[in-house]
C-alpha positions as CSV (number, residue, x, y, z in Angstrom):
1,M,241.2,227.6,82.1
2,K,243.9,229.8,83.6
3,I,244.7,232.0,86.5
4,T,245.3,235.7,85.8
5,D,247.0,238.4,87.7
6,R,244.5,241.2,87.7
7,P,245.2,244.4,89.7
8,K,242.3,243.5,92.0
9,D,243.0,239.8,92.6
10,K,244.1,236.6,91.1
11,C,241.1,234.8,89.6
12,V,240.2,231.8,87.5
13,V,239.0,232.6,84.0
14,I,237.6,230.6,81.1
15,P,237.4,231.6,77.5
16,E,234.2,233.6,76.7
17,A,233.7,231.3,73.7
18,S,233.0,228.4,76.1
19,V,230.1,230.2,77.8
20,M,226.6,229.6,76.3
21,E,223.1,230.6,77.4
22,D,220.4,228.1,78.3
23,Q,217.0,229.5,79.2
24,G,218.5,232.8,80.3
25,R,221.2,231.2,82.4
26,K,224.9,231.1,81.6
27,M,226.2,227.5,81.1
28,I,229.3,225.6,80.1
29,Y,230.3,222.1,79.2
30,V,232.9,220.3,81.4
31,Q,234.7,217.2,80.1
32,T,234.2,214.6,82.7
33,A,235.8,211.5,81.1
34,G,236.9,210.6,77.6
35,E,234.2,212.1,75.3
36,T,231.7,212.5,78.1
37,V,230.6,216.1,79.0
38,E,228.5,217.5,81.7
39,K,226.4,220.7,81.5
40,R,227.1,223.2,84.3
41,Y,225.7,226.5,85.4
42,P,228.7,228.1,87.2
43,Y,228.6,231.4,89.0
44,L,230.4,233.8,86.7
45,G,231.9,237.2,87.3
46,D,233.3,239.9,85.0
47,S,234.2,239.4,81.3
48,D,236.5,241.4,79.1
49,G,235.0,239.8,75.9
50,E,237.7,237.2,75.6
51,W,237.9,235.8,79.2
52,T,235.2,235.3,81.8
53,E,235.9,235.1,85.5
54,V,234.6,232.0,87.4
55,I,233.5,232.7,90.9
56,S,232.3,229.1,91.6
57,G,231.1,225.9,90.0
58,V,234.3,224.9,88.2
59,N,237.5,223.4,89.7
60,L,240.9,224.5,88.3
61,D,241.8,220.9,87.3
62,E,238.7,220.4,85.2
63,R,238.6,220.6,81.4
64,I,236.2,223.1,79.9
65,V,234.9,222.5,76.4
66,T,235.8,225.5,74.2
67,K,235.2,224.2,70.7
68,G,232.1,222.4,69.4
69,T,229.8,223.6,72.1
70,S,227.0,224.3,69.7
71,M,227.2,220.7,68.3
72,I,227.1,219.3,71.8
73,R,224.1,221.4,72.6
74,L,222.3,220.3,69.4
75,A,223.2,216.6,70.1
76,S,221.8,216.9,73.6
77,L,218.6,218.4,72.4
78,G,218.2,215.5,69.9
79,E,218.7,213.0,72.7
80,M,215.9,214.6,74.8
81,E,213.5,214.5,71.9
82,M,214.3,210.9,70.9
83,G,214.8,209.5,74.3
84,H,218.2,207.9,75.3
85,G,219.8,209.0,72.1
86,H,218.0,206.6,69.7
87,A,214.5,206.0,68.3
88,H,212.4,202.8,68.8
């Protein structure tokens, strides 16, 4: 995450590669502790194809997952199907 100096304003932006779509909504993963991540649906603004403006939903001091987001998503889908991440 970074702050840019755009002609219109200073704004917080995240890499476009970190933004995914979930049932028609833009979502990201935020690292909360160690290897724990949280799915978020921030309010996003303009994108130049490389960086996307964050209007709200992410704090500047938070860590955004930028690599491996597809693997995290697949793992979370598997946990939902199996229940609690394992089979009985």
